[in-house]
C-alpha positions as CSV (number, residue, x, y, z in Angstrom):
1,L,-28.3,25.9,-14.7
2,H,-30.5,27.2,-17.6
3,P,-34.4,26.7,-17.7
4,V,-36.0,24.9,-20.7
5,S,-37.6,28.2,-21.4
6,N,-38.5,31.6,-19.9
7,T,-42.0,31.2,-21.3
8,V,-44.6,29.9,-18.6
9,V,-46.6,27.1,-20.5
10,H,-50.1,27.2,-18.9
11,P,-51.4,23.9,-17.7
12,S,-54.6,24.2,-19.9
13,R,-52.6,23.5,-22.9
14,L,-51.9,20.0,-21.5
15,K,-55.9,19.7,-21.4
16,D,-56.3,20.9,-24.9
17,L,-53.6,18.4,-26.1
18,R,-55.5,15.5,-24.4
19,V,-58.9,16.6,-26.0
20,F,-57.3,17.1,-29.3
21,L,-55.5,13.5,-29.1
22,H,-58.6,11.9,-27.5
23,D,-56.2,10.5,-25.0
24,S,-56.8,11.5,-21.2
25,N,-53.2,10.4,-20.5
26,A,-51.5,12.0,-23.4
27,S,-48.5,14.4,-22.7
28,F,-46.0,16.6,-24.7
29,T,-43.3,14.9,-26.5
30,S,-40.9,17.3,-24.8
31,P,-40.9,20.7,-23.0
32,A,-40.0,22.3,-26.3
33,Q,-43.2,21.2,-27.9
34,A,-45.2,22.5,-25.0
35,T,-43.4,25.8,-25.3
36,L,-43.7,26.1,-29.0
37,L,-47.5,25.8,-28.6
38,E,-47.7,28.4,-26.0
39,L,-45.7,30.9,-28.2
40,I,-47.8,30.1,-31.1
41,V,-51.1,30.8,-29.3
42,D,-49.5,34.0,-27.8
43,G,-48.9,35.1,-31.3
44,R,-46.8,38.1,-30.7
45,S,-43.5,37.0,-32.1
46,H,-42.3,35.6,-35.3
47,L,-41.0,32.0,-34.2
48,L,-38.0,30.0,-35.7
49,A,-38.5,26.5,-34.0
50,V,-35.4,24.4,-34.3
51,V,-36.7,21.2,-32.9
52,G,-35.7,17.7,-33.6
53,T,-37.5,15.0,-35.7
54,G,-40.2,13.2,-33.8
55,I,-41.2,16.3,-31.6
56,G,-44.5,16.6,-33.3
57,K,-44.3,19.6,-35.4
58,T,-47.1,18.6,-37.7
59,T,-49.2,17.5,-34.7
60,L,-48.9,21.1,-33.3
61,I,-50.1,22.5,-36.6
62,M,-53.2,20.3,-36.6
63,M,-53.7,21.0,-33.0
64,V,-53.5,24.8,-33.5
65,A,-55.9,24.6,-36.4
66,K,-58.6,22.6,-34.6
67,M,-58.3,24.0,-31.0
68,Y,-57.6,27.5,-31.4
69,A,-58.6,28.5,-35.0
70,S,-61.5,26.3,-35.7
71,T,-63.4,29.0,-37.8
72,R,-60.2,30.7,-39.3
73,T,-57.5,29.4,-41.8
74,V,-53.9,28.4,-41.0
75,I,-51.5,28.6,-44.1
76,V,-48.7,26.0,-44.5
77,V,-45.9,27.0,-46.8
78,L,-44.2,23.9,-48.1
79,P,-41.0,23.6,-50.2
80,L,-41.7,20.3,-51.6
81,L,-44.5,18.9,-53.6
82,S,-44.5,15.6,-51.7
83,L,-45.4,17.3,-48.5
84,H,-48.7,18.5,-49.7
85,N,-50.3,15.0,-49.7
86,Q,-48.7,14.3,-46.2
87,M,-50.2,17.5,-44.7
88,R,-53.6,16.8,-46.3
89,S,-53.6,13.2,-45.0
90,R,-52.8,14.4,-41.6
91,A,-55.3,17.1,-41.7
92,L,-58.1,14.6,-42.5
93,L,-57.2,12.2,-39.7
94,A,-57.6,15.2,-37.4
95,G,-61.1,15.9,-38.8
96,L,-59.9,19.1,-40.5
97,K,-60.5,20.4,-44.0
98,A,-57.4,20.9,-46.1
99,S,-56.9,22.4,-49.5
100,K,-53.9,23.2,-51.6
101,F,-53.7,26.7,-53.1
102,S,-53.6,26.8,-56.8
103,P,-53.2,30.1,-58.8
104,D,-55.0,28.6,-61.8
105,E,-57.8,26.4,-60.3
106,E,-60.4,26.6,-57.6
107,F,-59.5,25.6,-54.1
108,D,-61.4,25.8,-50.7
109,R,-59.9,29.3,-49.5
110,Y,-62.2,28.7,-46.2
111,A,-60.5,25.4,-45.4
112,N,-58.9,25.0,-41.9
113,I,-55.6,24.5,-43.5
114,V,-54.4,25.7,-46.8
115,T,-50.9,24.5,-48.1
116,V,-49.1,26.6,-50.4
117,Q,-46.1,25.8,-52.7
118,I,-43.1,28.2,-52.3
119,E,-43.4,29.2,-56.0
120,H,-47.0,30.6,-55.4
121,L,-46.2,33.1,-52.8
122,D,-45.8,36.0,-55.4
123,S,-49.2,34.9,-57.2
124,P,-51.7,37.9,-57.3
125,R,-54.4,35.2,-56.6
126,F,-52.6,34.3,-53.4
127,N,-52.9,37.8,-52.0
128,E,-56.3,38.2,-53.3
129,C,-57.8,34.9,-52.0
130,L,-55.9,34.3,-48.6
131,I,-53.9,37.3,-47.5
132,S,-56.9,39.7,-47.8
133,R,-59.0,37.5,-45.7
134,Q,-59.8,38.6,-42.0
135,G,-59.9,34.7,-41.1
136,L,-56.2,34.3,-41.5
137,Y,-54.8,32.9,-38.0
138,R,-51.1,31.7,-38.6
139,I,-48.6,31.2,-41.2
140,F,-46.3,28.2,-40.8
141,C,-43.2,27.8,-43.1
142,D,-42.2,24.1,-42.9
143,E,-38.6,23.0,-43.5
144,I,-37.3,26.6,-43.6
145,H,-33.8,25.7,-43.9
146,K,-34.2,25.0,-47.5
147,A,-34.5,28.8,-47.9
148,L,-30.8,28.8,-47.4
149,T,-29.7,25.5,-49.0
150,D,-32.0,25.9,-52.2
151,V,-32.2,29.8,-52.9
152,H,-29.3,29.6,-55.2
153,Y,-31.3,27.6,-57.9
154,R,-34.9,28.4,-56.5
155,Q,-35.4,32.0,-56.4
156,A,-38.8,31.7,-55.0
157,F,-37.5,31.5,-51.6
158,L,-36.8,35.2,-51.8
159,H,-40.7,35.7,-51.8
160,L,-40.8,34.5,-48.2
161,S,-39.9,38.3,-47.4
162,S,-43.4,39.3,-48.6
163,L,-45.0,37.2,-45.8
164,N,-43.4,39.7,-43.3
165,L,-45.6,42.4,-44.5
166,L,-48.7,40.8,-42.9
167,S,-49.8,41.3,-39.5
168,T,-49.9,37.7,-38.7
169,Q,-47.5,35.6,-36.8
170,I,-45.1,33.5,-39.0
171,V,-43.9,30.2,-37.6
172,A,-40.8,28.8,-39.3
173,L,-40.0,25.1,-38.6
174,T,-37.0,23.1,-39.0
175,A,-34.9,20.3,-37.4
176,T,-31.6,21.9,-38.7
177,M,-30.7,25.5,-38.5
178,P,-27.2,26.1,-37.0
179,P,-27.1,29.2,-34.8
180,H,-24.4,30.7,-37.3
181,L,-27.0,30.6,-40.1
182,V,-29.9,32.4,-38.3
183,P,-28.7,35.7,-39.2
184,A,-28.5,34.7,-42.8
185,L,-32.1,33.5,-42.6
186,S,-33.3,36.8,-41.0
187,S,-31.6,38.7,-43.7
188,L,-33.2,36.6,-46.4
189,T,-36.8,36.6,-45.1
190,G,-36.6,40.2,-43.5
191,V,-37.7,38.7,-40.2
192,T,-36.3,39.1,-36.7
193,W,-36.9,35.6,-35.4
194,R,-37.6,34.5,-31.7
195,V,-35.6,31.3,-31.6
196,L,-36.7,28.4,-29.9
197,R,-34.1,25.6,-30.1
198,S,-33.5,22.1,-28.9
199,P,-30.4,19.8,-29.3
200,T,-30.2,18.1,-32.6
201,Q,-28.5,15.0,-31.4
202,R,-30.8,12.2,-31.1
203,K,-29.9,9.4,-28.6
204,E,-31.6,6.5,-30.5
205,L,-29.0,6.9,-33.4
206,I,-26.1,4.7,-33.7
207,L,-23.5,6.5,-35.9
208,E,-21.2,4.5,-37.8
209,M,-18.8,4.9,-40.8
210,R,-16.7,2.9,-43.1
211,H,-14.0,3.6,-45.5
212,H,-13.8,1.2,-48.6
213,E,-12.2,1.2,-52.0
214,H,-15.6,0.5,-53.7
215,P,-18.1,2.1,-51.2
216,I,-21.2,1.3,-53.4
217,Q,-20.4,-2.4,-53.5
218,A,-19.5,-2.3,-49.6
219,A,-23.0,-0.8,-48.9
220,F,-24.6,-3.6,-51.0
221,E,-22.6,-6.2,-49.1
222,Y,-23.4,-4.7,-45.7
223,L,-27.1,-4.7,-46.5
224,R,-27.0,-8.2,-47.8
225,D,-24.7,-9.7,-45.3
226,E,-25.5,-7.7,-42.1
227,V,-28.8,-6.0,-42.2
228,L,-31.6,-7.7,-44.3
229,G,-31.3,-11.0,-42.6
230,S,-32.4,-9.6,-39.3
231,Y,-35.4,-7.6,-40.4
232,T,-38.7,-8.1,-39.6
233,K,-41.5,-7.5,-42.3
234,E,-42.0,-3.9,-41.1
235,D,-38.3,-2.9,-41.0
236,R,-37.1,-0.6,-43.6
237,A,-33.7,1.0,-44.8
238,I,-33.2,4.1,-46.8
239,V,-29.9,4.3,-48.8
240,F,-28.9,8.0,-49.9
241,A,-26.7,8.1,-53.1
242,V,-24.9,11.2,-54.3
243,S,-25.9,10.8,-58.0
244,L,-28.8,9.2,-59.9
245,A,-26.3,6.9,-61.5
246,D,-25.0,5.6,-58.2
247,A,-28.6,5.3,-57.2
248,E,-29.4,3.3,-60.2
249,D,-26.5,1.2,-59.8
250,L,-27.2,0.2,-56.1
251,A,-30.8,-0.3,-56.7
252,S,-30.1,-2.7,-59.7
253,K,-27.9,-4.8,-57.2
254,L,-31.1,-4.9,-54.9
255,G,-33.6,-5.8,-57.5
256,S,-35.6,-2.5,-57.0
257,K,-36.1,1.0,-58.4
258,P,-34.5,4.2,-57.1
259,Y,-36.5,7.2,-56.2
260,H,-35.6,10.6,-57.4
261,S,-37.1,14.0,-58.2
262,K,-38.6,12.8,-61.4
263,A,-39.7,9.3,-60.3
264,D,-43.0,8.3,-59.6
265,W,-44.4,8.4,-55.9
266,Q,-45.4,4.7,-56.5
267,V,-41.8,3.7,-55.7
268,V,-42.1,5.2,-52.5
269,Q,-45.5,3.4,-51.9
270,D,-44.1,0.0,-52.9
271,F,-41.4,0.6,-50.2
272,E,-44.0,1.4,-47.7
273,R,-46.2,-1.5,-48.5
274,G,-43.0,-4.0,-48.3
275,T,-42.7,-4.9,-51.9
276,H,-39.0,-3.8,-51.2
277,N,-37.7,-3.2,-47.8
278,V,-34.7,-1.1,-48.9
279,L,-35.3,2.3,-50.8
280,V,-32.3,3.9,-52.7
281,T,-32.8,7.4,-53.4
282,T,-31.0,10.6,-54.2
283,T,-31.4,13.7,-52.1
284,A,-35.1,13.9,-53.2
285,L,-36.3,12.1,-50.0
286,G,-33.9,13.6,-47.5
287,V,-36.4,16.2,-46.2
288,G,-39.9,15.7,-44.7
289,Y,-40.4,12.0,-45.3
290,D,-41.7,10.2,-42.2
291,N,-41.6,6.5,-41.8
292,A,-41.4,5.1,-38.3
293,H,-40.0,1.8,-39.2
294,V,-36.7,3.1,-40.8
295,R,-34.0,1.1,-38.9
296,H,-31.1,1.9,-41.2
297,V,-30.1,5.2,-43.0
298,I,-27.0,4.5,-45.3
299,H,-24.9,7.1,-47.0
300,V,-22.8,5.9,-50.0
301,L,-20.1,8.5,-50.5
302,A,-20.3,12.0,-49.0
303,T,-23.3,14.2,-49.3
304,Y,-22.9,17.8,-50.4
305,S,-22.7,19.1,-46.7
306,L,-23.0,18.2,-43.0
307,F,-26.2,20.1,-43.3
308,D,-27.8,17.6,-45.9
309,H,-26.2,14.7,-43.9
310,D,-28.0,15.7,-40.8
311,Q,-31.4,16.0,-42.5
312,Q,-31.0,12.8,-44.1
313,I,-30.1,10.6,-41.1
314,G,-33.3,12.2,-39.4
315,R,-35.3,9.7,-41.5
316,A,-34.2,6.9,-39.1
317,G,-35.5,6.0,-35.9
318,R,-38.5,8.3,-35.9
319,D,-40.4,5.8,-33.6
320,G,-37.7,6.5,-31.0
321,L,-36.2,3.1,-31.0
322,P,-32.4,2.4,-31.8
323,A,-31.5,2.8,-35.6
324,V,-28.3,2.9,-37.5
325,A,-26.9,5.8,-39.5
326,I,-24.0,4.6,-41.5
327,S,-21.7,6.3,-44.0
328,F,-19.6,4.5,-46.6
329,F,-16.7,6.8,-47.7
330,P,-13.7,6.2,-50.2
331,L,-10.3,5.3,-48.8
332,S,-9.0,8.6,-49.5
333,M,-11.0,12.0,-49.7
334,N,-10.2,15.6,-50.9
335,P,-11.1,18.6,-48.9
336,P,-13.8,20.8,-50.6
337,T,-12.8,23.3,-52.9
338,K,-16.0,25.1,-53.9
339,K,-17.5,27.6,-51.4
340,A,-21.2,28.1,-51.1
341,S,-22.8,31.4,-50.2
342,Y,-23.5,30.1,-46.6
343,D,-21.6,27.7,-44.5
344,L,-23.6,24.6,-44.8
345,G,-21.0,22.4,-43.4
346,Q,-18.9,21.2,-46.5
347,D,-15.7,21.6,-44.7
348,A,-17.2,20.1,-41.3
349,L,-18.3,17.0,-43.4
350,Y,-14.8,16.4,-44.6
351,Q,-13.5,16.8,-41.0
352,W,-16.0,14.4,-39.7
353,A,-15.4,11.8,-42.4
354,T,-11.6,11.9,-41.9
355,H,-11.9,11.8,-38.1
356,P,-13.5,8.3,-37.4
357,N,-11.6,7.8,-34.2
358,Q,-13.3,10.3,-31.9
359,C,-16.8,10.3,-30.7
360,L,-18.9,10.8,-34.0
361,R,-21.2,13.2,-32.3
362,I,-18.7,15.7,-31.6
363,I,-18.2,17.5,-35.1
364,L,-21.9,17.0,-35.8
365,S,-23.2,18.7,-32.7
366,R,-20.7,21.5,-32.7
367,F,-21.8,22.5,-36.4
368,M,-25.6,22.0,-35.9
369,D,-26.0,23.2,-32.4
370,G,-23.0,25.6,-32.0
371,V,-21.6,23.4,-29.0
372,A,-20.0,19.9,-28.9
373,T,-21.3,17.0,-27.2
374,T,-20.6,13.3,-27.0
375,C,-22.5,10.0,-26.6
376,M,-21.5,9.9,-22.9
377,L,-23.1,13.4,-22.3
378,L,-26.4,12.4,-23.6
379,Q,-28.7,10.5,-21.3
380,D,-29.2,6.9,-22.2
381,A,-27.7,7.5,-25.8
382,Q,-26.9,4.8,-28.1
383,L,-23.0,4.5,-28.4
384,C,-21.4,5.6,-31.7
385,Q,-18.8,3.3,-33.4
386,S,-15.9,5.0,-31.9
387,C,-17.4,5.2,-28.5
388,R,-18.2,1.5,-28.6
389,K,-14.3,0.8,-29.3
390,E,-13.1,3.1,-26.6
391,M,-15.3,1.4,-24.1
392,N,-13.0,-1.6,-23.9
393,R,-9.8,0.5,-23.9
394,P,-8.1,2.3,-21.0
395,P,-8.9,5.9,-20.6
396,P,-6.1,8.8,-21.4
397,S,-3.8,9.9,-18.6
398,R,-5.5,13.4,-18.8
399,T,-9.1,14.2,-19.2
400,V,-9.7,15.4,-22.7
401,S,-11.7,18.6,-23.4
402,L,-14.4,19.3,-26.0
403,P,-13.7,21.7,-28.7
404,P,-15.0,25.4,-28.3
405,P,-18.3,26.6,-29.4
406,H,-18.8,27.1,-33.2
407,T,-18.1,30.9,-33.6
408,L,-21.1,33.2,-34.9
409,P,-20.5,35.5,-37.9
410,A,-18.5,38.8,-36.6
411,N,-20.8,41.0,-38.5
412,P,-24.2,39.3,-39.2
413,P,-26.3,40.8,-42.1
414,P,-29.0,43.1,-40.8
415,A,-32.6,42.0,-40.7
416,A,-35.3,44.5,-41.9
417,A,-38.1,43.1,-39.9
418,T,-41.6,44.5,-39.4
419,P,-43.0,44.0,-36.1
420,L,-46.4,42.3,-35.5
C-alpha cells in the first residue's frame, strides 16, 4: 500500500479552511487538496499539482491569499483572457482585492491577487512593479499544460522560465499532465517540479461513443430526441466541434450562436442564464470554464488529441453528480499522420475511438495517469457504455489483464532549475 502523501498535513489547516469558508463543518475536498495546501504554505519546493477538476484549486489560491498572505501579493499567471474575470469574481467573493496587471495602464500593485496574462511576463513593467516587491508571496501558474499544447504558436510560454529566477515558490496547476510529459515541462520552464498527482478518472462521468455516417446530424438528433426533453431549467449541455464551420452548422440547427475565440462572451452569459441550454463551441471553452450544471459534454468528430479530449470532458459533472461525456465519430477513421513536438495523445485518441468494445476508461487512464484503470476498479463509478453492455454478458473463461503502464521517455530532457 502507498500513502496518499508522505507530507504530514497539520490539523490546523482544517481549522483555517473552516474559518476561510465560514463553515464550522467544512472539510477538504480530498487528501490531495489538503496536501497541496500544506506544501504551498511550506514553500520550499516548486510544485506541479496534477489534480482533477472539482478539487478546489481556485479555492486554495483564495485561501492562501487571505489566510497566509493577507498583507502580501499572490501572482496568478493565466493563459486565457476569459480566466481573469473568473479569478477576479472569486477573489471579490472571498473579500480580497484583485487586479489585472497591465503593461500600459495603472493597476493595483498592492492587491491581494494580481492576475497576469502569459504574454506580459517579459514586460519590463512586470519586473519593475511586481517582481521587485518584497511583498510577493507565491506565484501560481494556472492551466500549466497549455505551455506544452500551445507553445508552438504562442512563444510567450517560453517566458515562464524567467519566473524561475525568483526566490519565490512557483505552483503550477492543471487537471491534465501525463507523467511522460513532466520532463518536457521541466525543460521548457527550467524548473524541477515536486509533483503532486491524483487520478484523472472521475467516477461521475458516463463515457459513451457512437459511430455514424453523419456525426453532426447524429449529435443534433441525440440532443433533440434523447437529451433535451429530460432537462430541468438548470441543466446544460456543451458541444465541442472541431471547426468553426461545424460549430456554426450545429448551432444553427439548434437555433443558437456558437462560441469561439472571437465571439462575444455574451454568448456564454446567455447560455448560463438559460436563453439556450446547449452551447456549441470550438476549443475556446475547453479549458478553465466552470459551470456546475453541465450534464452533457458532446464531441462531434475527433478532437486534436486525447489531451484536448480529457480537458474538454472535464467541463461535465463539476457538481459531482452523474454526467455524460459522449463522442460522435465517423464510421471510418484514419490514423494520425502529423506528429507533434510532444506526445499529446493523437495516436491514443485514434486507438480509443476505434476500440469501443473495451472499458472506455482503459486507454484514457493509461495515457493521462500512466497506468490503466476500469470502471470496475473505481469506487462507485458510473459505468461506461462498454461496461454496461458487458454487465449482462458472461465473463471470459480467463481473467483479462490490463495493459502495462505507459512508458516514460528513455532520455528525458534535462531541467536547469534554480533552487529556492
